[in-house]
DRENPABA-103587 format. One record per residue (C-alpha): residue number from 1; x, z negated, y; residue in one letter. Coordinates in Angstrom, 3 decimals, always signed. Last residue first. Layout:
BEGIN
{k: NUM; px: X; pz: Z; py: Y; r: A}
...
# end
This chain:
BEGIN
{k: 179; px: -1.846; pz: -12.516; py: -6.632; r: R}
{k: 178; px: +1.862; pz: -12.641; py: -7.315; r: V}
{k: 177; px: +3.790; pz: -15.309; py: -8.633; r: W}
{k: 176; px: +1.282; pz: -16.691; py: -11.147; r: T}
{k: 175; px: +0.129; pz: -12.992; py: -12.333; r: N}
{k: 174; px: +3.866; pz: -12.552; py: -13.109; r: W}
{k: 173; px: +4.264; pz: -15.444; py: -15.186; r: V}
{k: 172; px: +2.243; pz: -13.620; py: -17.935; r: R}
{k: 171; px: +5.551; pz: -12.116; py: -18.544; r: E}
{k: 170; px: +6.812; pz: -15.518; py: -20.580; r: R}
{k: 169; px: +3.906; pz: -18.055; py: -19.694; r: Q}
{k: 168; px: +5.686; pz: -21.153; py: -20.899; r: S}
{k: 167; px: +9.374; pz: -20.495; py: -20.458; r: A}
{k: 166; px: +8.515; pz: -18.237; py: -17.788; r: V}
{k: 165; px: +6.772; pz: -21.036; py: -15.604; r: Q}
{k: 164; px: +9.525; pz: -23.798; py: -16.814; r: S}
{k: 163; px: +12.505; pz: -21.577; py: -15.280; r: R}
{k: 162; px: +9.865; pz: -20.404; py: -12.272; r: A}
{k: 161; px: +10.047; pz: -24.279; py: -10.783; r: S}
{k: 160; px: +10.973; pz: -23.070; py: -7.102; r: T}
{k: 159; px: +8.385; pz: -20.244; py: -6.924; r: S}
{k: 158; px: +7.336; pz: -18.022; py: -4.400; r: I}
{k: 157; px: +10.150; pz: -18.451; py: -1.828; r: T}
{k: 156; px: +9.848; pz: -16.048; py: +0.840; r: E}
{k: 155; px: +12.816; pz: -13.004; py: +0.988; r: G}
{k: 154; px: +10.423; pz: -10.822; py: +2.552; r: D}
{k: 153; px: +9.997; pz: -8.933; py: -0.897; r: Q}
{k: 152; px: +9.140; pz: -12.047; py: -2.519; r: D}
{k: 151; px: +11.058; pz: -15.218; py: -3.771; r: V}
{k: 150; px: +11.805; pz: -16.534; py: -7.074; r: V}
{k: 149; px: +13.992; pz: -19.366; py: -7.505; r: I}
{k: 148; px: +15.288; pz: -19.991; py: -11.519; r: L}
{k: 147; px: +17.491; pz: -22.768; py: -12.294; r: T}
{k: 146; px: +19.706; pz: -23.226; py: -15.476; r: P}
{k: 145; px: +21.625; pz: -25.386; py: -14.050; r: I}
{k: 144; px: +21.583; pz: -28.635; py: -12.236; r: G}
{k: 143; px: +21.569; pz: -29.527; py: -8.328; r: R}
{k: 142; px: +20.193; pz: -26.258; py: -6.724; r: V}
{k: 141; px: +19.243; pz: -27.398; py: -3.430; r: A}
{k: 140; px: +17.549; pz: -23.723; py: -2.472; r: Y}
{k: 139; px: +19.982; pz: -23.111; py: +0.348; r: K}
{k: 138; px: +22.762; pz: -24.479; py: -0.865; r: S}
{k: 137; px: +22.887; pz: -22.600; py: -4.056; r: K}
{k: 136; px: +22.184; pz: -19.788; py: -2.392; r: L}
{k: 135; px: +24.902; pz: -20.282; py: +0.714; r: N}
{k: 134; px: +27.979; pz: -20.854; py: -2.316; r: N}
{k: 133; px: +26.736; pz: -17.973; py: -4.066; r: A}
{k: 132; px: +26.853; pz: -15.733; py: -0.786; r: V}
{k: 131; px: +30.073; pz: -17.609; py: -0.115; r: S}
{k: 130; px: +31.825; pz: -16.348; py: -3.139; r: G}
{k: 129; px: +32.280; pz: -17.909; py: -6.303; r: K}
{k: 128; px: +31.876; pz: -14.680; py: -8.164; r: W}
{k: 127; px: +29.721; pz: -11.799; py: -6.015; r: P}
{k: 126; px: +26.607; pz: -11.781; py: -6.506; r: V}
{k: 125; px: +25.136; pz: -10.702; py: -9.922; r: A}
{k: 124; px: +22.890; pz: -7.714; py: -10.809; r: Y}
{k: 123; px: +20.672; pz: -7.261; py: -13.858; r: W}
{k: 122; px: +20.335; pz: -5.926; py: -17.365; r: P}
{k: 121; px: +21.678; pz: -9.382; py: -18.730; r: M}
{k: 120; px: +22.461; pz: -8.499; py: -22.419; r: G}
{k: 119; px: +23.482; pz: -11.987; py: -23.061; r: A}
{k: 118; px: +27.183; pz: -11.221; py: -24.527; r: E}
{k: 117; px: +27.504; pz: -8.747; py: -21.510; r: K}
{k: 116; px: +26.584; pz: -11.137; py: -18.710; r: M}
{k: 115; px: +28.582; pz: -13.816; py: -20.234; r: Y}
{k: 114; px: +31.558; pz: -12.001; py: -20.631; r: K}
{k: 113; px: +30.968; pz: -11.005; py: -16.791; r: Y}
{k: 112; px: +30.788; pz: -14.564; py: -15.729; r: M}
{k: 111; px: +33.954; pz: -15.447; py: -18.182; r: D}
{k: 110; px: +35.928; pz: -12.761; py: -16.246; r: A}
{k: 109; px: +34.947; pz: -14.080; py: -12.816; r: E}
{k: 108; px: +36.383; pz: -17.748; py: -13.740; r: S}
{k: 107; px: +34.501; pz: -21.284; py: -14.659; r: N}
{k: 106; px: +30.920; pz: -19.875; py: -14.896; r: D}
{k: 105; px: +28.681; pz: -21.335; py: -12.322; r: S}
{k: 104; px: +27.330; pz: -17.676; py: -11.676; r: S}
{k: 103; px: +24.267; pz: -16.467; py: -9.655; r: V}
{k: 102; px: +22.661; pz: -13.763; py: -11.280; r: F}
{k: 101; px: +19.868; pz: -11.622; py: -9.489; r: V}
{k: 100; px: +16.635; pz: -10.624; py: -11.158; r: I}
{k: 99; px: +14.691; pz: -7.674; py: -10.329; r: E}
{k: 98; px: +10.846; pz: -7.179; py: -10.041; r: F}
{k: 97; px: +8.810; pz: -4.314; py: -8.784; r: P}
{k: 96; px: +6.683; pz: -4.326; py: -12.157; r: K}
{k: 95; px: +6.503; pz: -1.070; py: -14.026; r: G}
{k: 94; px: +5.343; pz: -2.770; py: -17.181; r: Q}
{k: 93; px: +8.412; pz: -1.920; py: -19.027; r: A}
{k: 92; px: +9.936; pz: -3.717; py: -16.128; r: K}
{k: 91; px: +7.745; pz: -6.793; py: -16.784; r: L}
{k: 90; px: +8.672; pz: -6.721; py: -20.583; r: R}
{k: 89; px: +12.447; pz: -6.378; py: -20.108; r: K}
{k: 88; px: +12.310; pz: -9.380; py: -17.278; r: Y}
{k: 87; px: +10.746; pz: -11.440; py: -19.859; r: T}
{k: 86; px: +12.807; pz: -10.430; py: -22.530; r: D}
{k: 85; px: +16.108; pz: -11.191; py: -20.625; r: V}
{k: 84; px: +14.432; pz: -14.520; py: -19.862; r: L}
{k: 83; px: +13.633; pz: -15.759; py: -22.844; r: V}
{k: 82; px: +17.345; pz: -14.537; py: -24.200; r: P}
{k: 81; px: +18.958; pz: -16.770; py: -20.958; r: T}
{k: 80; px: +16.950; pz: -19.876; py: -21.544; r: F}
{k: 79; px: +18.892; pz: -21.180; py: -24.927; r: Q}
{k: 78; px: +22.408; pz: -19.913; py: -23.181; r: R}
{k: 77; px: +21.280; pz: -21.945; py: -20.092; r: C}
{k: 76; px: +20.744; pz: -25.144; py: -21.820; r: P}
{k: 75; px: +24.075; pz: -25.033; py: -23.710; r: G}
{k: 74; px: +25.917; pz: -24.534; py: -20.248; r: C}
{k: 73; px: +29.010; pz: -22.774; py: -20.955; r: W}
{k: 72; px: +27.987; pz: -19.364; py: -20.213; r: H}
{k: 71; px: +26.531; pz: -20.143; py: -16.849; r: A}
{k: 70; px: +23.414; pz: -20.374; py: -14.902; r: S}
{k: 69; px: +21.768; pz: -19.786; py: -11.724; r: F}
{k: 68; px: +19.099; pz: -16.749; py: -11.540; r: Y}
{k: 67; px: +17.654; pz: -15.758; py: -8.397; r: I}
{k: 66; px: +14.443; pz: -13.951; py: -9.265; r: G}
{k: 65; px: +13.480; pz: -11.151; py: -7.108; r: V}
{k: 64; px: +10.180; pz: -9.572; py: -6.058; r: V}
{k: 63; px: +10.685; pz: -6.367; py: -4.755; r: K}
{k: 62; px: +10.460; pz: -4.142; py: -1.757; r: G}
{k: 61; px: +13.994; pz: -3.927; py: -0.752; r: T}
{k: 60; px: +16.315; pz: -5.173; py: -4.154; r: L}
{k: 59; px: +18.250; pz: -2.003; py: -4.388; r: L}
{k: 58; px: +19.256; pz: -2.376; py: -0.888; r: S}
{k: 57; px: +21.636; pz: -4.854; py: -2.319; r: S}
{k: 56; px: +23.839; pz: -2.268; py: -2.583; r: S}
{k: 55; px: +25.994; pz: -1.563; py: -5.941; r: V}
{k: 54; px: +29.363; pz: -2.765; py: -7.095; r: S}
{k: 53; px: +30.411; pz: -2.084; py: -10.683; r: S}
{k: 52; px: +32.157; pz: -5.224; py: -12.376; r: G}
{k: 51; px: +30.692; pz: -3.829; py: -15.822; r: S}
{k: 50; px: +27.954; pz: -6.580; py: -15.735; r: S}
{k: 49; px: +26.730; pz: -4.746; py: -12.447; r: T}
{k: 48; px: +27.738; pz: -6.732; py: -8.977; r: K}
{k: 47; px: +26.070; pz: -7.053; py: -5.808; r: L}
{k: 46; px: +26.767; pz: -5.864; py: -2.483; r: Q}
{k: 45; px: +25.446; pz: -5.999; py: +0.914; r: T}
{k: 44; px: +24.808; pz: -9.903; py: +1.177; r: G}
{k: 43; px: +22.438; pz: -11.406; py: -1.023; r: F}
{k: 42; px: +20.035; pz: -13.342; py: +1.147; r: L}
{k: 41; px: +20.442; pz: -11.849; py: +4.352; r: D}
{k: 40; px: +20.619; pz: -8.326; py: +2.666; r: R}
{k: 39; px: +17.478; pz: -9.361; py: +0.933; r: M}
{k: 38; px: +15.325; pz: -10.335; py: +3.834; r: P}
{k: 37; px: +16.927; pz: -7.632; py: +6.482; r: G}
{k: 36; px: +19.848; pz: -6.976; py: +8.465; r: S}
{k: 35; px: +21.407; pz: -4.122; py: +10.285; r: T}
{k: 34; px: +19.387; pz: -4.283; py: +13.716; r: A}
{k: 33; px: +18.378; pz: -7.740; py: +13.325; r: T}
{k: 32; px: +22.040; pz: -8.616; py: +13.375; r: N}
{k: 31; px: +22.766; pz: -11.884; py: +11.888; r: R}
{k: 30; px: +26.303; pz: -13.708; py: +12.075; r: T}
{k: 29; px: +26.574; pz: -16.253; py: +8.861; r: E}
{k: 28; px: +29.638; pz: -18.455; py: +8.485; r: S}
{k: 27; px: +30.352; pz: -20.903; py: +5.669; r: T}
{k: 26; px: +32.280; pz: -23.914; py: +4.927; r: Q}
{k: 25; px: +31.480; pz: -25.157; py: +1.401; r: I}
{k: 24; px: +32.559; pz: -28.794; py: +0.209; r: S}
{k: 23; px: +33.491; pz: -30.240; py: -3.110; r: G}
{k: 22; px: +32.035; pz: -30.544; py: -6.528; r: Q}
{k: 21; px: +31.216; pz: -28.154; py: -9.225; r: T}
{k: 20; px: +29.246; pz: -27.965; py: -12.765; r: V}
{k: 19; px: +29.032; pz: -31.755; py: -13.332; r: P}
{k: 18; px: +27.494; pz: -32.696; py: -16.627; r: G}
{k: 17; px: +26.692; pz: -30.897; py: -19.758; r: C}
{k: 16; px: +23.022; pz: -31.175; py: -20.762; r: A}
{k: 15; px: +21.353; pz: -30.774; py: -17.528; r: S}
{k: 14; px: +24.085; pz: -28.879; py: -15.983; r: C}
{k: 13; px: +24.748; pz: -30.796; py: -12.658; r: V}
{k: 12; px: +25.730; pz: -28.777; py: -9.257; r: F}
{k: 11; px: +27.133; pz: -31.150; py: -6.364; r: L}
{k: 10; px: +27.885; pz: -30.072; py: -3.039; r: I}
{k: 9; px: +28.713; pz: -31.153; py: +0.165; r: P}
{k: 8; px: +28.053; pz: -29.030; py: +3.491; r: L}
{k: 7; px: +30.186; pz: -27.669; py: +6.087; r: V}
{k: 6; px: +27.932; pz: -25.524; py: +8.138; r: F}
{k: 5; px: +29.207; pz: -22.784; py: +10.768; r: I}
{k: 4; px: +26.437; pz: -20.894; py: +12.714; r: W}
{k: 3; px: +26.867; pz: -17.720; py: +14.886; r: R}
{k: 2; px: +24.154; pz: -16.163; py: +16.599; r: K}
{k: 1; px: +24.105; pz: -12.025; py: +18.245; r: M}
# end
């Protein structure tokens, strides 16, 4: 078993609103290959629904996953989210093995759930402001929101510019991501 500890400075900026958060993150990660997999390694063991219920991250196994970094207070996020919700629903209706995981930069956990409900986000979220969220922001060098990263079923990055791809291609984006 290996243990890594990092201390990283962070600054996230909304493309229209300015800084999201500034500070440092201390994370510790332990990997046990007998109980880990690519989705569990990325998202931990539990995800949240818009009602606050917990579900297993194993629901992501074998799927292409969009990691959506956003917040209710961010104007560009609120403009893009309906486009993403529509694209997600169309891809699911076509039977595509696709999920989205929301990583919130909202000011509170209550704001995160309110945003998920108001925007009609039918997907899961990582726990608010937890180490999983911080690790994902760091791993993908997220500096502004909204940001959409897409990974394959092995957790390998397919696209770091998925926001612009979804905005221009809508559900046709699947053919860009999966060939």
